[in-house]
N, C-alpha and C positions, 0 to 999 in steps of 0.2 A: 446410696442404699443398695442399688443393684437389683437385678431381677429376682434373685433368691430372697433378698430382704423384703421386696414388695410382696412376694408370695407369702412369706412368713407373716408379715404384718396384716395381710388380708385374712389369714386364718385367725390371727389374734383378735382382730376386730369382731369377728363373728363369735369366737369363743368367749371373749370378754362379756358380751351381751348375755349369752346363755348362762355362764357360770356366776355372774354377779346377781342375777335374779334368783337362781336356785339356792345359792348359798344363804340368802336372806329369807327365803319363803317360809321356812318353819316358824319364824318369828313374826310373820306378817299380822297374825291375829293376837298372839300372846303379848306382843309389845304394846298393844292398844286395847286393854281390857275395858276401858270406859266406853269405847264404841260398841262393845257387846252388851254391857250391862245397863247403861243409863240412858241411852238414846236409840231411837230407831234409825238405823243406818244400813245401807246396802253393803253388807260385809264382803261380798264377792268383789268389790272395787278395790279393797286393800291389797290383795296380791297384785292387781294391775297397776297399782301406784309404783310398785317396785319395777315393773316392766317399763312404765313410762320414763322413769329416771334412767334406767339402762338404755332406753332408746335414745334419750338425749346424748348420753355419752357415746353411743354408736355413731350418731350424726357427726359429732366432733371428730371422732376417729376416722370416720369416712371422709371428711374434708381433708384430713392429713394425708390419707391414702391417695385421693384425687390429686392433691398437690404433689405427691411423690411421683405419680405417673406423669404428670405434666413436666416435671423437671427432668425425669430420666427419659421419657419418650420411647420406651421399648415397644409399646403398643399404643394404638389410638386411645386417648384418655376417655373417650365416651364409652369404652368397653367396661370401665369400672362401674358404670351405672347398673350393671347386672347385680352387683353386691347387695344393694337394698332389696332387689327382687328375691335373692337367695335367703335374705333374712326372714322373709314371710313364713316359710315352713318352720324355721327355728322359732319364730314368734309364736306360732300355734303351739308347738311342742312346749315352749317355755310357759305359756299361759296355762295350759293344761296341767303340767307338772307342778306349777306354782300353786294352783288351786288345791291340787292333791296334797302337797307337802304342807301348805298352810293349815289345812284341815287336820291332818294327822299330827302336826306339830302341837295342836291344842291338847290332844289326848296323850301324846308321848313327848314330854318336854326334852328328852335327850336326843331326839331325832336330829336336831341341828348339829350335834357332834358328829354324827355319821355322814353328813353331806360332804364336808371337805375331802375325806378319803375316797369317797365314791367319785367326786368330781376329778380327783387326782388320777384315779384309774382311767376314767373317761378321757382325760387329757392326753394320756399316752396312746390312746386308741383313736384319736381324732385326726390323724394325717396332717397335722399342722406343719410338722417338720419334714415331711416326706410325701411324695405322690403316692396315691393308692396303687398305681401301676407298678411300683417297686415291691409291693407285697406279693408273695407267692399266690398263684392264681386260685389255689383251693381255699385261700383264706380271705379273698377280696370281698366276698359277699358280706362278711362281718363289718367291713368298713363302709360298704354301700347301704347297709341297713341302719347305720349309725347316722342320724341326721346331721350332726356336726361335721363328721369327716366327709360325708357325701357333698355337702354344700361348700365346705372349704376347698375340697378338691375341684369342684365344678367352677368355683369362683376363681381359683388360681389358674386353672387351665384356660378359661376363656379370657378373663381380664388381663392376666399377666403373660401368658404363654401364647395366646392368640389361637387356641384350639376351638373347635366347634362346641356349641353349647349342649350339654347332656340333658335334653328336654325330658325324656322318660323318667329319669331319676328325680327331676324337679317335681313333675306331676305326682309321682309316687309319694314323695315326702309332703307335698301340699295336702294330699288326701289323708295321709297317716297323721299328719300334724293336726288337721281339722278334726279328725276323730279323737285324737288325744285331748284337744281343747274342749270339745263337747263332753267327753267322759269326765275330765277333771272338774268342769263346772257342775255337772250332774252330781258327782260325788260330794262336792263342796256343799251344794244345796241340800243334799240328803243328810249331811252330818252336822250342819251349823245350828240345828235346833238344840243340841246339847252343849254348845260353847259356853253359854252363860252359867250352867251348872258346874262345869269343870273350872272355869275361871273364878 
């Protein structure tokens, strides 16, 4: 697989978690109208179900990544344990955005069609195929404020290339991700009262 291949796979592991949840989030409520209309059910759990499924896939992919590092041995394999840590900010962002998209998806049924192109644009700006250091200095901040590219670059630099851990960027995205999660849940709770009328 090689060092480049491991770095690429590290980015794909994190990206797959993020994109798989968001691509399905607009349908989290509309695909289960009976939960809204006929029974008392904590609806905010439904977007988290998508997150749980994606988390299982992440763990499988993470095991493959760990095996790759053990086989190639370019860096101590224990360094790859930072990848689940770097998933935490992405998990917060994903949960918040999932609640937001699930809620909006009830009122705007075509929202799901707009997500794939948006994810495609984000994919090209996520530094999966290249290090952020290769981007002109005046544009790097755009990649560092993107949680995916920041965490992908941090994971690759630390786990695969053996560089020091970018602690400030991790704390920044942990905080921003937590705010996103809280905001998304608040928005979901405020809008869910009208779900039954629309569905």
